[in-house]
PDB file of N, CA, C and O in Angstrom:
ATOM      1  N   MET A   1      41.960  47.950  70.913  1.00  0.00           N
ATOM      2  CA  MET A   1      41.522  48.431  72.898  1.00  0.00           C
ATOM      3  C   MET A   1      41.863  49.531  73.033  1.00  0.00           C
ATOM      4  O   MET A   1      41.969  50.327  72.099  1.00  0.00           O
ATOM      5  N   SER A   2      42.111  49.794  74.278  1.00  0.00           N
ATOM      6  CA  SER A   2      41.383  50.776  75.101  1.00  0.00           C
ATOM      7  C   SER A   2      42.382  51.549  75.648  1.00  0.00           C
ATOM      8  O   SER A   2      42.767  51.287  76.788  1.00  0.00           O
ATOM      9  N   ARG A   3      42.965  52.643  74.901  1.00  0.00           N
ATOM     10  CA  ARG A   3      44.150  53.724  75.996  1.00  0.00           C
ATOM     11  C   ARG A   3      43.407  54.486  77.537  1.00  0.00           C
ATOM     12  O   ARG A   3      42.409  55.128  77.865  1.00  0.00           O
ATOM     13  N   LEU A   4      44.943  53.769  78.281  1.00  0.00           N
ATOM     14  CA  LEU A   4      44.437  54.942  79.894  1.00  0.00           C
ATOM     15  C   LEU A   4      45.945  55.158  79.914  1.00  0.00           C
ATOM     16  O   LEU A   4      47.005  54.563  79.722  1.00  0.00           O
ATOM     17  N   THR A   5      45.445  56.343  80.256  1.00  0.00           N
ATOM     18  CA  THR A   5      46.937  57.665  80.932  1.00  0.00           C
ATOM     19  C   THR A   5      47.268  57.385  82.858  1.00  0.00           C
ATOM     20  O   THR A   5      46.368  57.509  83.688  1.00  0.00           O
ATOM     21  N   ILE A   6      47.930  57.212  83.023  1.00  0.00           N
ATOM     22  CA  ILE A   6      48.491  57.398  85.201  1.00  0.00           C
ATOM     23  C   ILE A   6      49.449  57.934  85.297  1.00  0.00           C
ATOM     24  O   ILE A   6      50.496  57.900  84.651  1.00  0.00           O
ATOM     25  N   THR A   7      49.043  58.604  86.343  1.00  0.00           N
ATOM     26  CA  THR A   7      49.940  59.041  86.950  1.00  0.00           C
ATOM     27  C   THR A   7      51.117  58.689  87.749  1.00  0.00           C
ATOM     28  O   THR A   7      50.737  59.194  88.806  1.00  0.00           O
ATOM     29  N   LEU A   8      52.397  58.137  88.055  1.00  0.00           N
ATOM     30  CA  LEU A   8      52.977  56.686  89.053  1.00  0.00           C
ATOM     31  C   LEU A   8      53.987  57.517  89.630  1.00  0.00           C
ATOM     32  O   LEU A   8      54.990  57.582  88.919  1.00  0.00           O
ATOM     33  N   LYS A   9      54.027  57.989  90.394  1.00  0.00           N
ATOM     34  CA  LYS A   9      55.533  58.382  91.017  1.00  0.00           C
ATOM     35  C   LYS A   9      56.592  58.156  90.289  1.00  0.00           C
ATOM     36  O   LYS A   9      56.868  57.029  89.878  1.00  0.00           O
ATOM     37  N   ALA A  10      57.284  59.179  90.056  1.00  0.00           N
ATOM     38  CA  ALA A  10      58.562  58.846  89.409  1.00  0.00           C
ATOM     39  C   ALA A  10      59.199  57.483  89.681  1.00  0.00           C
ATOM     40  O   ALA A  10      59.220  56.608  88.815  1.00  0.00           O
ATOM     41  N   ALA A  11      59.817  57.292  91.139  1.00  0.00           N
ATOM     42  CA  ALA A  11      60.328  55.609  91.051  1.00  0.00           C
ATOM     43  C   ALA A  11      59.458  54.804  91.115  1.00  0.00           C
ATOM     44  O   ALA A  11      59.907  53.768  91.605  1.00  0.00           O
ATOM     45  N   LEU A  12      57.550  54.668  90.670  1.00  0.00           N
ATOM     46  CA  LEU A  12      58.263  53.390  90.556  1.00  0.00           C
ATOM     47  C   LEU A  12      57.666  53.070  89.679  1.00  0.00           C
ATOM     48  O   LEU A  12      57.224  51.927  89.560  1.00  0.00           O
ATOM     49  N   HIS A  13      57.410  54.480  88.397  1.00  0.00           N
ATOM     50  CA  HIS A  13      57.692  54.061  87.271  1.00  0.00           C
ATOM     51  C   HIS A  13      58.599  53.726  86.887  1.00  0.00           C
ATOM     52  O   HIS A  13      58.589  52.614  86.359  1.00  0.00           O
ATOM     53  N   ARG A  14      60.111  54.632  86.944  1.00  0.00           N
ATOM     54  CA  ARG A  14      62.024  53.950  86.998  1.00  0.00           C
ATOM     55  C   ARG A  14      61.355  52.271  87.119  1.00  0.00           C
ATOM     56  O   ARG A  14      61.415  51.662  86.051  1.00  0.00           O
ATOM     57  N   ALA A  15      60.991  51.811  87.818  1.00  0.00           N
ATOM     58  CA  ALA A  15      60.905  50.694  89.168  1.00  0.00           C
ATOM     59  C   ALA A  15      60.014  49.377  87.395  1.00  0.00           C
ATOM     60  O   ALA A  15      60.464  48.268  87.109  1.00  0.00           O
ATOM     61  N   LEU A  16      58.961  49.988  86.742  1.00  0.00           N
ATOM     62  CA  LEU A  16      58.139  50.258  85.942  1.00  0.00           C
ATOM     63  C   LEU A  16      58.900  49.264  85.083  1.00  0.00           C
ATOM     64  O   LEU A  16      58.882  48.044  84.916  1.00  0.00           O
ATOM     65  N   LYS A  17      59.753  50.575  84.485  1.00  0.00           N
ATOM     66  CA  LYS A  17      60.070  50.827  83.305  1.00  0.00           C
ATOM     67  C   LYS A  17      61.253  49.682  83.501  1.00  0.00           C
ATOM     68  O   LYS A  17      61.357  48.967  82.505  1.00  0.00           O
ATOM     69  N   GLU A  18      62.112  49.380  84.519  1.00  0.00           N
ATOM     70  CA  GLU A  18      63.407  48.400  85.021  1.00  0.00           C
ATOM     71  C   GLU A  18      62.824  47.517  84.826  1.00  0.00           C
ATOM     72  O   GLU A  18      63.720  46.728  84.528  1.00  0.00           O
ATOM     73  N   THR A  19      61.673  46.830  84.735  1.00  0.00           N
ATOM     74  CA  THR A  19      61.250  44.939  85.582  1.00  0.00           C
ATOM     75  C   THR A  19      61.094  44.860  83.864  1.00  0.00           C
ATOM     76  O   THR A  19      61.679  44.110  83.083  1.00  0.00           O
ATOM     77  N   ALA A  20      59.804  46.210  83.518  1.00  0.00           N
ATOM     78  CA  ALA A  20      59.859  45.677  81.649  1.00  0.00           C
ATOM     79  C   ALA A  20      60.685  45.116  81.015  1.00  0.00           C
ATOM     80  O   ALA A  20      60.559  44.086  80.353  1.00  0.00           O
ATOM     81  N   ALA A  21      62.022  46.066  81.252  1.00  0.00           N
ATOM     82  CA  ALA A  21      63.231  45.410  80.106  1.00  0.00           C
ATOM     83  C   ALA A  21      64.086  44.036  80.792  1.00  0.00           C
ATOM     84  O   ALA A  21      64.890  43.193  80.394  1.00  0.00           O
ATOM     85  N   ARG A  22      63.397  44.372  82.026  1.00  0.00           N
ATOM     86  CA  ARG A  22      64.271  43.084  82.354  1.00  0.00           C
ATOM     87  C   ARG A  22      64.283  41.748  82.026  1.00  0.00           C
ATOM     88  O   ARG A  22      65.088  40.852  81.772  1.00  0.00           O
ATOM     89  N   GLN A  23      62.397  42.053  82.180  1.00  0.00           N
ATOM     90  CA  GLN A  23      61.558  40.573  81.775  1.00  0.00           C
ATOM     91  C   GLN A  23      61.492  40.715  80.348  1.00  0.00           C
ATOM     92  O   GLN A  23      61.057  39.702  79.802  1.00  0.00           O
ATOM     93  N   LYS A  24      61.848  41.849  79.418  1.00  0.00           N
ATOM     94  CA  LYS A  24      61.233  41.289  78.523  1.00  0.00           C
ATOM     95  C   LYS A  24      60.391  41.489  77.641  1.00  0.00           C
ATOM     96  O   LYS A  24      60.368  41.078  76.481  1.00  0.00           O
ATOM     97  N   ARG A  25      59.211  42.563  78.562  1.00  0.00           N
ATOM     98  CA  ARG A  25      57.657  42.393  78.125  1.00  0.00           C
ATOM     99  C   ARG A  25      57.709  44.223  78.470  1.00  0.00           C
ATOM    100  O   ARG A  25      58.297  45.029  79.192  1.00  0.00           O
ATOM    101  N   SER A  26      56.678  44.165  77.420  1.00  0.00           N
ATOM    102  CA  SER A  26      55.970  45.294  77.845  1.00  0.00           C
ATOM    103  C   SER A  26      56.047  45.937  79.336  1.00  0.00           C
ATOM    104  O   SER A  26      56.713  45.468  80.259  1.00  0.00           O
ATOM    105  N   ILE A  27      55.000  47.437  79.407  1.00  0.00           N
ATOM    106  CA  ILE A  27      54.871  47.551  80.695  1.00  0.00           C
ATOM    107  C   ILE A  27      53.182  47.861  80.438  1.00  0.00           C
ATOM    108  O   ILE A  27      52.890  48.738  81.251  1.00  0.00           O
ATOM    109  N   ALA A  28      52.237  47.572  79.811  1.00  0.00           N
ATOM    110  CA  ALA A  28      50.529  46.806  79.408  1.00  0.00           C
ATOM    111  C   ALA A  28      50.600  45.831  80.168  1.00  0.00           C
ATOM    112  O   ALA A  28      49.773  45.637  81.059  1.00  0.00           O
ATOM    113  N   SER A  29      51.757  44.945  79.900  1.00  0.00           N
ATOM    114  CA  SER A  29      51.770  43.596  80.070  1.00  0.00           C
ATOM    115  C   SER A  29      51.954  43.197  81.540  1.00  0.00           C
ATOM    116  O   SER A  29      51.217  42.430  82.160  1.00  0.00           O
ATOM    117  N   ILE A  30      53.111  43.868  82.041  1.00  0.00           N
ATOM    118  CA  ILE A  30      52.528  43.389  83.400  1.00  0.00           C
ATOM    119  C   ILE A  30      51.943  44.197  83.775  1.00  0.00           C
ATOM    120  O   ILE A  30      51.763  43.879  84.951  1.00  0.00           O
ATOM    121  N   ILE A  31      51.162  45.688  83.507  1.00  0.00           N
ATOM    122  CA  ILE A  31      50.009  45.952  84.113  1.00  0.00           C
ATOM    123  C   ILE A  31      48.550  45.315  84.101  1.00  0.00           C
ATOM    124  O   ILE A  31      47.847  45.275  85.110  1.00  0.00           O
ATOM    125  N   GLU A  32      48.016  44.632  82.384  1.00  0.00           N
ATOM    126  CA  GLU A  32      47.631  44.343  82.479  1.00  0.00           C
ATOM    127  C   GLU A  32      47.121  42.068  83.759  1.00  0.00           C
ATOM    128  O   GLU A  32      46.154  41.378  84.079  1.00  0.00           O
ATOM    129  N   GLU A  33      49.187  42.091  83.920  1.00  0.00           N
ATOM    130  CA  GLU A  33      48.956  40.654  84.605  1.00  0.00           C
ATOM    131  C   GLU A  33      49.024  40.973  86.157  1.00  0.00           C
ATOM    132  O   GLU A  33      49.372  40.137  86.990  1.00  0.00           O
ATOM    133  N   SER A  34      48.609  42.435  86.489  1.00  0.00           N
ATOM    134  CA  SER A  34      48.297  43.143  87.929  1.00  0.00           C
ATOM    135  C   SER A  34      46.715  43.361  87.454  1.00  0.00           C
ATOM    136  O   SER A  34      45.926  43.124  88.368  1.00  0.00           O
ATOM    137  N   LEU A  35      46.381  43.584  86.768  1.00  0.00           N
ATOM    138  CA  LEU A  35      44.940  43.818  87.354  1.00  0.00           C
ATOM    139  C   LEU A  35      44.203  42.182  86.861  1.00  0.00           C
ATOM    140  O   LEU A  35      43.051  41.885  87.180  1.00  0.00           O
ATOM    141  N   ARG A  36      44.991  41.381  86.157  1.00  0.00           N
ATOM    142  CA  ARG A  36      44.198  40.277  86.718  1.00  0.00           C
ATOM    143  C   ARG A  36      44.343  38.968  87.582  1.00  0.00           C
ATOM    144  O   ARG A  36      43.742  37.895  87.644  1.00  0.00           O
ATOM    145  N   LEU A  37      45.736  39.722  88.411  1.00  0.00           N
ATOM    146  CA  LEU A  37      46.106  38.754  89.417  1.00  0.00           C
ATOM    147  C   LEU A  37      44.943  39.500  90.756  1.00  0.00           C
ATOM    148  O   LEU A  37      44.447  38.825  91.658  1.00  0.00           O
ATOM    149  N   ARG A  38      44.684  41.234  90.531  1.00  0.00           N
ATOM    150  CA  ARG A  38      43.920  41.129  91.950  1.00  0.00           C
ATOM    151  C   ARG A  38      42.731  40.933  91.468  1.00  0.00           C
ATOM    152  O   ARG A  38      41.971  41.630  92.140  1.00  0.00           O
ATOM    153  N   GLY A  39      42.093  40.310  90.591  1.00  0.00           N
ATOM    154  CA  GLY A  39      40.885  39.900  90.361  1.00  0.00           C
ATOM    155  C   GLY A  39      39.971  40.449  89.554  1.00  0.00           C
ATOM    156  O   GLY A  39      38.771  40.180  89.614  1.00  0.00           O
ATOM    157  N   ILE A  40      40.506  41.275  88.729  1.00  0.00           N
ATOM    158  CA  ILE A  40      39.753  42.686  87.464  1.00  0.00           C
ATOM    159  C   ILE A  40      39.743  41.763  86.073  1.00  0.00           C
ATOM    160  O   ILE A  40      40.617  41.212  85.403  1.00  0.00           O
ATOM    161  N   ARG A  41      38.512  41.868  86.007  1.00  0.00           N
ATOM    162  CA  ARG A  41      38.445  41.194  85.042  1.00  0.00           C
ATOM    163  C   ARG A  41      37.635  42.044  83.869  1.00  0.00           C
ATOM    164  O   ARG A  41      37.141  43.156  84.055  1.00  0.00           O
ATOM    165  N   ASP A  42      37.593  41.195  82.450  1.00  0.00           N
ATOM    166  CA  ASP A  42      35.635  42.662  82.150  1.00  0.00           C
ATOM    167  C   ASP A  42      34.949  41.065  81.943  1.00  0.00           C
ATOM    168  O   ASP A  42      35.314  39.898  81.801  1.00  0.00           O
ATOM    169  N   GLN A  43      33.349  42.120  82.056  1.00  0.00           N
ATOM    170  CA  GLN A  43      32.466  41.295  81.918  1.00  0.00           C
ATOM    171  C   GLN A  43      31.522  39.933  81.612  1.00  0.00           C
ATOM    172  O   GLN A  43      30.756  39.171  82.202  1.00  0.00           O
ATOM    173  N   ALA A  44      32.176  40.182  80.127  1.00  0.00           N
ATOM    174  CA  ALA A  44      32.307  38.663  80.056  1.00  0.00           C
ATOM    175  C   ALA A  44      32.956  36.921  80.844  1.00  0.00           C
ATOM    176  O   ALA A  44      32.469  35.791  80.857  1.00  0.00           O
ATOM    177  N   SER A  45      34.464  37.617  81.499  1.00  0.00           N
ATOM    178  CA  SER A  45      35.234  36.537  82.281  1.00  0.00           C
ATOM    179  C   SER A  45      34.277  36.950  83.368  1.00  0.00           C
ATOM    180  O   SER A  45      34.050  36.092  84.221  1.00  0.00           O
ATOM    181  N   ALA A  46      33.940  37.605  83.433  1.00  0.00           N
ATOM    182  CA  ALA A  46      33.479  37.372  85.431  1.00  0.00           C
ATOM    183  C   ALA A  46      32.291  36.691  85.729  1.00  0.00           C
ATOM    184  O   ALA A  46      32.144  35.928  86.684  1.00  0.00           O
ATOM    185  N   ARG A  47      31.215  37.064  84.663  1.00  0.00           N
ATOM    186  CA  ARG A  47      30.168  36.297  84.721  1.00  0.00           C
ATOM    187  C   ARG A  47      30.582  34.686  83.905  1.00  0.00           C
ATOM    188  O   ARG A  47      29.728  33.834  84.148  1.00  0.00           O
ATOM    189  N   SER A  48      31.608  34.250  83.109  1.00  0.00           N
ATOM    190  CA  SER A  48      32.088  32.798  83.042  1.00  0.00           C
ATOM    191  C   SER A  48      32.181  32.830  84.374  1.00  0.00           C
ATOM    192  O   SER A  48      31.150  32.430  84.915  1.00  0.00           O
ATOM    193  N   LEU A  49      33.347  33.277  85.378  1.00  0.00           N
ATOM    194  CA  LEU A  49      33.445  32.661  87.090  1.00  0.00           C
ATOM    195  C   LEU A  49      32.500  32.331  87.745  1.00  0.00           C
ATOM    196  O   LEU A  49      32.352  31.334  88.451  1.00  0.00           O
ATOM    197  N   VAL A  50      31.501  33.561  87.426  1.00  0.00           N
ATOM    198  CA  VAL A  50      30.360  33.493  88.197  1.00  0.00           C
ATOM    199  C   VAL A  50      29.817  32.394  87.687  1.00  0.00           C
ATOM    200  O   VAL A  50      29.625  31.489  88.499  1.00  0.00           O
ATOM    201  N   ALA A  51      29.541  32.220  86.687  1.00  0.00           N
ATOM    202  CA  ALA A  51      29.000  30.747  86.621  1.00  0.00           C
ATOM    203  C   ALA A  51      29.379  29.597  86.923  1.00  0.00           C
ATOM    204  O   ALA A  51      28.696  28.859  87.633  1.00  0.00           O
ATOM    205  N   GLN A  52      30.819  29.179  86.309  1.00  0.00           N
ATOM    206  CA  GLN A  52      31.666  28.261  86.927  1.00  0.00           C
ATOM    207  C   GLN A  52      31.730  28.283  88.067  1.00  0.00           C
ATOM    208  O   GLN A  52      32.019  27.110  88.306  1.00  0.00           O
ATOM    209  N   ALA A  53      31.672  28.766  88.976  1.00  0.00           N
ATOM    210  CA  ALA A  53      30.992  29.113  91.558  1.00  0.00           C
ATOM    211  C   ALA A  53      30.489  28.410  90.546  1.00  0.00           C
ATOM    212  O   ALA A  53      31.043  27.515  89.908  1.00  0.00           O
ATOM    213  N   ARG A  54      29.026  29.010  90.378  1.00  0.00           N
ATOM    214  CA  ARG A  54      27.614  28.238  90.931  1.00  0.00           C
ATOM    215  C   ARG A  54      27.341  27.266  90.291  1.00  0.00           C
ATOM    216  O   ARG A  54      26.308  27.244  89.622  1.00  0.00           O
ATOM    217  N   THR A  55      27.799  26.703  90.315  1.00  0.00           N
ATOM    218  CA  THR A  55      28.089  25.059  89.282  1.00  0.00           C
ATOM    219  C   THR A  55      29.170  23.963  90.109  1.00  0.00           C
ATOM    220  O   THR A  55      29.330  22.790  89.773  1.00  0.00           O
ATOM    221  N   LEU A  56      29.891  24.672  91.314  1.00  0.00           N
ATOM    222  CA  LEU A  56      30.524  23.817  92.430  1.00  0.00           C
ATOM    223  C   LEU A  56      29.763  22.838  93.588  1.00  0.00           C
ATOM    224  O   LEU A  56      30.437  22.220  94.412  1.00  0.00           O
TER     225      LEU A  56
END
């Protein structure tokens, strides 16, 4: 697993921490879910998705 450092505005960071606490989740899990929802996937997953689409 890789580590990543990002810079957020204080209000957004606070909202992210509050959301994580309220949902009893980690900040990382919320960010990972957000990336998946935006369509950002690892290369193997992206290739698999393209292959599935081509069979339709």
